[in-house]
C-alpha positions, 0 to 999 in steps of 0.5 A, a space after each residue: 189650440 196649443 197651450 202656451 208655456 210661460 216661464 218666470 223670465 217672460 213674466 219678469 220681463 213683461 210684468 210692471 208694478 204699474 200694470 199690476 196695480 191697474 189689473 188689481 184695481 179693475 178686478 176689485 171694481 168688477 168684483 164689487 159689481 158682481 162680475 167676478 167669481 172668486 171662491 175662497 182658497 183651499 189649502 192642502 196642509 203639509 205642516 205649516 200649521 200642523 205637526 204632520 206632514 213634516 214639511 212646514 209647507 202648505 199648498 193653496 188652490 185659488 180659482 177665479 173667473 173675470 167676466 170682463 176679460 172672459 178669463 178663468 183660471 187657478 193658481 196653485 201656490 206653495 211656500 215651505 218655511 224650509 225653502 230659504 235654507 235650501 236656497 229656494 224661494 219661499 213662494 213657488 207658484 203656477 197659474 193655469 188659464 183656460 177658456 171659460 166657455 170650453 175649458 180648454 187650457 190657454 197657458 201654464 204660467 210661472 206665478 211667483 212674481 205675479 203673487 209677489 206683485 199682486 200682493 203689494 198691488 192689492 194693498 196699495 189699491 185698498 189704501 187708495 180708497 181709504 187714505 185721503 193723503 197723497 203724501 204718506 209716511 209708510 211703515 213696514 214690518 218685514 224686509 223680504 221680497 214682499 216687503 219690497 213689492 209692497 213699497 213698490 206698489 205704494 210708491 205707484 199710488 202715493 208720494 212716500 215721504 219716509 219709510 220706517 222699517 223693522 225686521 228681526 234680522 238687522 242685516 236684512 233691513 240694511 240690504 233692503 234699504 241699500 236695494 230699494 233706495 235705488 228704486 224708490 226716491 224717499 228717506 229710509 229709517 231702520 228701527 231697532 224696536 217694532 213699536 217705533 215703526 208705528 209712532 209717526 206713520 200713516 200706513 203700516 204694512 206687515 209682511 212677516 211670518 209672525 204668529 206671535 201677535 207682536 204688533 201691540 194695540 197700544 202702538 196703534 194710533 188714531 188716523 192710522 191704517 194697518 195692513 196685516 197681510 197674508 195668513 199669519 197672526 201678527 196683530 194683538 187681538 185687542 188691536 183688531 177688536 178695537 179698530 173703528 173699521 175692519 176692511 177685508 178682501 174676501 169675507 169668507 176667507 178672512 173669517 177662517 184664516 190669517 189675522 182674524 182667525 183666533 178672534 173669530 174662533 173665540 166668538 169675539 169677532 163676527 161677520 157683522 163686524 166687517 165694515 166693507 170689502 175692498 171691492 165695495 170701496 173700489 166700485 163705490 158701493 161703500 166709502 170709508 175714508 179714514 178720519 184723524 180720530 179713527 183706526 182702520 185695519 185692512 186685511 187683504 189676505 189674497 185671492 185668486 181674482 187678483 192672480 187671474 187678473 194679472 196673469 190674464 194681462 201677461 197672457 195677452 202680452 205674450 200673445 201679442 209678442 208671440 212669446 212662450 213655448 207652445 204645447 199641444 195637449 189635445 186637438 181641441 180648438 178654442 172658440 
């Protein structure tokens, strides 16, 4: 059976944030019910967190199987910190889907926009099951691509009263507001000091490359949820250790990379300190609705399950609309 080649233009035309939120919510629910296989991501270190090799890059391999979709696949994604100065996007990704029964490949798909959209969607889905309010004041650290998709995703789930934004580059923050004010109908407030983002917001999302733990515990207030996204170290150790609840997407993954890595390595945070996974919340096995006297940290680093769920949705649309190029690797026939 021919394998579909699905380029970035097709993905961009077919993918909506509403669909990404739906796909991620369904994948989390299936995962909580034991119907998803999602190993922790494997990283090929190419200088992002080491002195050698000298590329300031890392390549992640992220496989998953979604039983309800009868779909399996793997995403390979890299992100060199040098890319912006070369005029290249930070995220460069490919997703391969295959028939779980035979191993025959179904498609090769550009994965950059899927990565950006599902990163926003996974946080918004988690927040839906933690935050009781329908109208929120939203805090955002980082005015890049993923800052945009975070706002788009949270706008699908909540009514956003205000956006309080900080970026180390004031021009990037201004460009963000100019663009996103045409996408989301809300009030935008650019902050000159990062601590000011935390003062009046209900939910705060951080999508920076910060490794200096710039988000201070003293800024974190009761009744607030913070999402330190990705594989960086943006939050002060005391903020993580002092939270009433820590919720994660993948226990094995968050214990070894990202926000929690340093406190885990020092023996100050153990697996027992994790209150729940997002999957447990979505499927109803656990419930942690935030109260006015609690602080909650949620860390969805990102898993292959979300990528494969969204990519499968795109693949089904491609088949229905007869889009994409066909390429025959061999003469095998899919069941």
